[in-house]
Each structure stands twice: as C-alpha cells, then as structure tokens.
DOSETOR-402391 format. One record per residue (C-alpha): residue in three letters; x, y, z. Coordinates in nm, 4 decimals. Example, Ala and Ser with C-alpha at 12.3 -4.5 7.8 and 13.67 -1.06 7.14 Angstrom:
// residues 2
SITE res        x        y        z
SITE ALA   1.2300  -0.4500   0.7800
SITE SER   1.3670  -0.1060   0.7140
END
This chain:
// residues 233
SITE res        x        y        z
SITE MET   3.2182  11.9507  -9.9677
SITE LYS   3.4521  11.9690  -9.6820
SITE GLN   3.7327  12.2471  -9.7265
SITE ILE   4.0489  12.1544  -9.6503
SITE SER   4.3016  12.3793  -9.4397
SITE ASN   4.6390  12.5524  -9.5718
SITE LYS   4.7806  12.4064  -9.2966
SITE ASP   4.6484  12.0403  -9.3885
SITE TYR   4.7282  12.1304  -9.7697
SITE GLU   5.0818  12.2007  -9.7087
SITE ALA   5.0886  11.8884  -9.4352
SITE TYR   4.9453  11.7106  -9.7445
SITE GLN   5.2076  11.8386 -10.0244
SITE GLN   5.5215  11.7473  -9.7797
SITE TYR   5.3903  11.3824  -9.7276
SITE GLN   5.4015  11.3324 -10.1301
SITE THR   5.7614  11.5199 -10.1428
SITE ASP   5.8920  11.2845  -9.8691
SITE LYS   5.7224  11.0115  -9.9980
SITE LEU   5.8888  11.1235 -10.3610
SITE HIS   6.2365  11.1535 -10.2524
SITE GLY   6.1961  10.8178 -10.0339
SITE ARG   6.1249  10.6205 -10.3852
SITE ILE   6.4582  10.8098 -10.5356
SITE ILE   6.6617  10.7341 -10.2616
SITE ASP   6.5320  10.3540 -10.2542
SITE ARG   6.5973  10.3554 -10.6361
SITE TYR   6.9657  10.2706 -10.6984
SITE GLU   6.9360  10.3200 -11.0636
SITE TYR   6.8600  10.6928 -10.9497
SITE CYS   7.1620  10.7353 -10.7118
SITE GLY   7.3915  10.6388 -11.0095
SITE HIS   7.4485  10.2833 -10.9508
SITE THR   7.4175  10.0096 -11.1830
SITE VAL   7.1349   9.7064 -11.0626
SITE SER   7.2101   9.3919 -11.3156
SITE CYS   6.9585   9.0715 -11.2166
SITE LYS   6.6491   9.2418 -11.1560
SITE SER   6.4436   9.0387 -11.3641
SITE VAL   6.4718   8.6832 -11.5579
SITE SER   6.2798   8.5534 -11.8569
SITE ALA   6.2588   8.2097 -11.9961
SITE SER   6.4357   8.2908 -12.3373
SITE TYR   6.5517   8.6283 -12.4851
SITE LYS   6.2093   8.5187 -12.7380
SITE SER   6.0111   8.6096 -12.4287
SITE LYS   5.8280   8.8929 -12.3558
SITE LYS   5.7105   8.7847 -11.9842
SITE HIS   5.9587   8.8589 -11.7052
SITE ILE   5.9907   8.6931 -11.3663
SITE ARG   6.1098   8.9499 -11.0969
SITE ILE   6.3819   8.8551 -10.8855
SITE PRO   6.3946   8.8995 -10.5190
SITE LYS   6.5762   9.2455 -10.4238
SITE ASP   6.8351   8.9682 -10.2385
SITE GLU   6.9470   8.8759 -10.5537
SITE TRP   6.9939   9.1684 -10.7377
SITE LEU   7.3641   9.2483 -10.8370
SITE ILE   7.5242   9.6168 -10.7880
SITE PHE   7.7950   9.8029 -10.9236
SITE ASN   7.9569  10.1245 -10.9270
SITE PRO   7.9254  10.2623 -11.2826
SITE GLU   8.2510  10.4133 -11.2394
SITE ASN   8.4776  10.1584 -11.1776
SITE GLY   8.2775   9.8713 -11.2652
SITE GLU   8.3471   9.7452 -10.9048
SITE PHE   8.0859   9.5565 -10.7214
SITE MET   7.8886   9.7034 -10.4517
SITE ASP   7.6464   9.4926 -10.2810
SITE ASN   7.3659   9.2326 -10.3510
SITE PRO   7.0993   9.3391 -10.0374
SITE GLY   6.9741   9.0966  -9.8247
SITE GLY   6.6298   9.1664  -9.9353
SITE GLN   6.3966   8.9426  -9.7132
SITE GLY   6.6989   8.7506  -9.5947
SITE TYR   6.9001   8.7719  -9.3137
SITE GLU   7.1911   9.0114  -9.5078
SITE SER   7.3786   9.0456  -9.8123
SITE GLY   7.4608   8.7289 -10.0048
SITE SER   7.2252   8.5028  -9.7769
SITE SER   6.9759   8.2345  -9.8983
SITE TRP   6.5769   8.3546  -9.8283
SITE SER   6.4223   8.0171  -9.8553
SITE ARG   6.0952   8.1355 -10.0134
SITE GLY   6.2704   8.2426 -10.2829
SITE GLN   6.5003   7.9120 -10.3221
SITE SER   6.1287   7.8057 -10.2876
SITE TRP   6.0118   7.9897 -10.5757
SITE ALA   6.3050   7.9072 -10.7847
SITE LEU   6.2274   7.5260 -10.7584
SITE TYR   5.8801   7.5265 -10.8528
SITE GLY   5.9500   7.7724 -11.1155
SITE PHE   6.2005   7.5574 -11.2844
SITE VAL   5.9989   7.2282 -11.2913
SITE LEU   5.7310   7.4272 -11.4601
SITE SER   5.9683   7.6087 -11.6601
SITE TYR   6.0273   7.2443 -11.7795
SITE ILE   5.7257   7.0767 -11.8228
SITE LEU   5.6167   7.3887 -12.0247
SITE SER   5.9128   7.4024 -12.2668
SITE GLY   6.0715   7.0326 -12.2317
SITE LYS   6.4144   7.1636 -12.1655
SITE ALA   6.6682   6.9555 -12.0103
SITE GLU   6.8729   7.2864 -11.8706
SITE TYR   6.5269   7.3807 -11.6554
SITE LEU   6.5078   7.0146 -11.5414
SITE ASP   6.8939   7.0307 -11.4385
SITE ALA   6.8166   7.3747 -11.2314
SITE ALA   6.5148   7.2249 -11.0840
SITE LYS   6.7266   6.9382 -10.9239
SITE ARG   6.9673   7.1453 -10.8115
SITE VAL   6.7829   7.3988 -10.6282
SITE ALA   6.6086   7.1460 -10.4882
SITE ASN   6.9428   6.9287 -10.3678
SITE TYR   7.0205   7.2664 -10.2343
SITE PHE   6.6792   7.3508 -10.0678
SITE ILE   6.6845   6.9443  -9.9219
SITE SER   7.0565   7.0001  -9.8209
SITE GLN   6.9545   7.3319  -9.6294
SITE CYS   6.6433   7.1624  -9.3942
SITE CYS   6.6590   6.8047  -9.3406
SITE ASP   6.7867   6.8260  -8.9774
SITE ASP   6.4066   6.8560  -8.8618
SITE TRP   6.2352   6.9152  -9.1968
SITE LEU   6.1500   7.2894  -9.1200
SITE PRO   6.2415   7.5374  -9.3599
SITE ARG   6.4035   7.8923  -9.1806
SITE CYS   6.3297   8.1963  -9.3123
SITE ASP   6.6866   8.2032  -9.4314
SITE PHE   6.9308   7.9279  -9.4512
SITE ARG   7.1960   8.1395  -9.3237
SITE GLN   7.0251   8.3190  -9.0819
SITE PRO   7.2611   8.3207  -8.6972
SITE GLU   7.1821   7.9115  -8.6004
SITE GLU   6.9990   8.0464  -8.2519
SITE ASP   6.6718   8.2293  -8.4378
SITE ARG   6.4349   7.9738  -8.5243
SITE ILE   6.2678   8.1885  -8.7686
SITE LEU   6.0878   7.9585  -9.0025
SITE ASP   5.8699   7.9647  -9.3076
SITE ASN   5.5822   7.7180  -9.3546
SITE ALA   5.5194   7.9081  -9.6866
SITE ALA   5.8637   7.8382  -9.8043
SITE GLY   5.8446   7.4817  -9.7261
SITE ASN   5.4949   7.4335  -9.8449
SITE ILE   5.5816   7.5928 -10.1949
SITE ALA   5.8773   7.3292 -10.2108
SITE ALA   5.6993   7.0967 -10.1326
SITE CYS   5.4703   7.1018 -10.4480
SITE GLY   5.7786   7.1883 -10.6753
SITE LEU   5.9704   6.8480 -10.5220
SITE ILE   5.6390   6.6293 -10.5733
SITE GLU   5.6212   6.7289 -10.9233
SITE LEU   5.9837   6.7227 -10.9828
SITE ALA   5.9785   6.3804 -10.8679
SITE ARG   5.7145   6.2925 -11.1367
SITE GLN   5.9240   6.4531 -11.4435
SITE LEU   6.1968   6.1750 -11.3272
SITE PRO   6.2694   5.7952 -11.3207
SITE GLU   6.0891   5.6407 -10.9994
SITE ARG   6.4586   5.5662 -10.8257
SITE GLU   6.5766   5.9099 -10.8876
SITE GLY   6.2530   6.1037 -10.8206
SITE LYS   6.2101   5.9253 -10.5046
SITE ARG   6.4378   6.0960 -10.2706
SITE TYR   6.2713   6.4073 -10.3445
SITE PHE   5.8920   6.2706 -10.3227
SITE ASP   6.0036   6.1699 -10.0098
SITE ALA   6.1573   6.5015  -9.8965
SITE ALA   5.8443   6.6157 -10.0087
SITE LEU   5.6652   6.4230  -9.7080
SITE CYS   5.8730   6.5042  -9.4532
SITE ILE   5.8239   6.8432  -9.4708
SITE LEU   5.4839   6.8538  -9.5088
SITE LYS   5.4486   6.6219  -9.1837
SITE ALA   5.7622   6.8260  -9.0113
SITE GLN   5.5245   7.1602  -9.0741
SITE GLU   5.1744   7.0292  -9.0092
SITE ALA   5.3302   6.8602  -8.6830
SITE ASP   5.4697   7.1867  -8.5966
SITE ALA   5.2599   7.4497  -8.7213
SITE ALA   4.8940   7.3570  -8.8366
SITE ASN   4.6301   7.4850  -8.6666
SITE TRP   4.3036   7.3246  -8.7593
SITE ALA   4.0261   7.4733  -8.5190
SITE GLU   3.7414   7.4934  -8.7022
SITE ASP   3.6467   7.8972  -8.6007
SITE ASP   4.0083   8.0164  -8.7074
SITE PRO   4.0237   8.0416  -9.1517
SITE ALA   4.4260   8.0349  -9.1962
SITE ILE   4.6074   7.6673  -9.1328
SITE PHE   4.9566   7.7558  -9.0872
SITE THR   5.0979   7.9954  -8.8288
SITE LYS   5.4738   8.0253  -8.8589
SITE CYS   5.4961   8.1987  -9.2193
SITE THR   5.7505   8.4671  -9.1712
SITE VAL   5.7391   8.7794  -9.4213
SITE ALA   6.1207   8.9206  -9.3929
SITE TYR   6.3772   8.7996  -9.1812
SITE HIS   6.4396   9.2180  -9.0544
SITE SER   6.0415   9.2296  -8.9939
SITE PRO   5.9721   9.1157  -8.6527
SITE GLU   5.5510   9.2333  -8.6869
SITE GLY   5.5902   9.0112  -8.9818
SITE ARG   5.7798   8.6812  -8.8095
SITE HIS   5.5319   8.3361  -8.7488
SITE ILE   5.2632   8.4848  -8.8841
SITE THR   4.9327   8.2992  -9.1114
SITE MET   4.9938   8.3423  -9.5127
SITE THR   4.6904   8.2604  -9.7364
SITE TYR   4.9246   8.1037  -9.9851
SITE ALA   5.0567   7.9132  -9.7391
SITE ASP   4.7713   7.7074  -9.6605
SITE TYR   4.7222   7.7242 -10.0805
SITE PHE   5.0286   7.5531 -10.1619
SITE PHE   4.9807   7.2798  -9.8603
SITE ILE   4.6273   7.1807  -9.9823
SITE GLU   4.7708   7.2151 -10.3507
SITE ALA   5.0584   6.9639 -10.2062
SITE VAL   4.8307   6.7019 -10.0371
SITE ASN   4.6107   6.6790 -10.3497
SITE LYS   4.9024   6.6066 -10.5938
SITE LEU   5.0032   6.3220 -10.2911
SITE ARG   4.6393   6.2291 -10.3915
SITE GLY   4.7305   6.1439 -10.7480
SITE GLU   4.5386   6.4520 -10.8853
SITE GLU   4.7359   6.6386 -11.2091
SITE LEU   4.7229   6.9993 -11.0976
SITE LEU   4.9325   7.2042 -11.2965
SITE PHE   4.7404   7.5603 -11.1951
SITE TRP   5.0297   7.7647 -11.3109
SITE ASN   4.9870   7.6450 -11.6903
SITE PRO   4.9212   7.9398 -11.8831
END
C-alpha cells in the first residue's frame, strides 16, 4: 500500500476543512437566516416533496422577519425568471392535474403556460432567463422542449378550441428550436446545441444536454398521437 506523506495528509485535511466551511457558509440556515419555499408537495398528506429551484427560495432575517433575498440561482438575478424552472412548473402542474383530477392544478398549469408563451412568442426561442438583458441571446433548448411537452399535454386536457392555443405554441417552439439549434450529424450523439446550465456559467452556455434531446423526442411522439406518460408513478 502506498504511504501518504505528512504533507499530503495535512493538505487533504485542509481541503476537507475548507470544503466543510464552504458548505456551512452556503447554507443560509447555518448563518442564522430563515429560508422558506425550498420544497413543495402536491398536498399536505403527501410525503413526496419537490425541491424548488434556489432562485425561488425566500430568505428572511429571523431577528425582525424582514425579507432579505430570493437568490438568482440558475437564472439572471434575484427575482428574475429562469425559463427551465418555468417549464418544469408547467409540465409538473399538468401531470399533477392528470394524476389527481384537481382543477387547481389545471388552472396553475394554464397560468404558467400563458406566461411562458408570452415571454418567448417573438421568435419562439426561450432565453435562459426571461428577464435577462435583451442584448444577451443566451438560449436554453431544454426549457423549450420541456415546455413543449407540457403544452401538448395541457392541450389534451382542454376543449379543442381552448387547447389549440397551447398546442400551436408547442409546435412553434419545437420548430423554431429545431431550425435554430438542432444538429442531425450521424456521428454526433447529441441533437440540441444551445442548452444552458445557468446564466452565470459561461462554460455551461449553449452546450448539449441529454434531457433536452429526450423531451424533444417525447414531444414528437406525443404529436404522433402516442399516449406517453412516463412520469406516472
């Protein structure tokens, strides 16, 4: 067995200590703040909790209850509008309605869908954050494809005339993103090339993501009439 020198061992200990300190500093609770809205469940009876994106947390000063911040997380800034978070909400509320039959979930899905459509209908290419500077053309194909799946499923739950708006929006998003960013080279395993991990992550801008391709394929199969509900527990 290879012997570890005292110098290497001390360096390893310092690394672990710094790592621990970093985790503590990153945890608002450990710094004395109160953090709300970190997770949500379909009902108070459910033991399954869905983690809320960090940019949607609410942070309060415990001494006086004063609102302090809701961090930007993967979006542009505090209080901004990360598009992939919106797309998860859209598809998630539709699925919650399908599985529970509760009208409030359908209403929530429609409200998120209306907002999502209003923010990208100029060219149907969702930005990483709907409130990022206009001159920044940082896109997120993953957000668009996830939202398209939710819009198609939402349209299925509504009367034809009402659902047509959501169905047409899904088609517009899929067509625009395919024309703008799809790579169909046979020797490349990825399709969509303009996915973004986070707004303030230059190395994570306009990259490929497996689930962006997955949700595009799921959406296409939905358009072909297949009843796909892979997320049904």
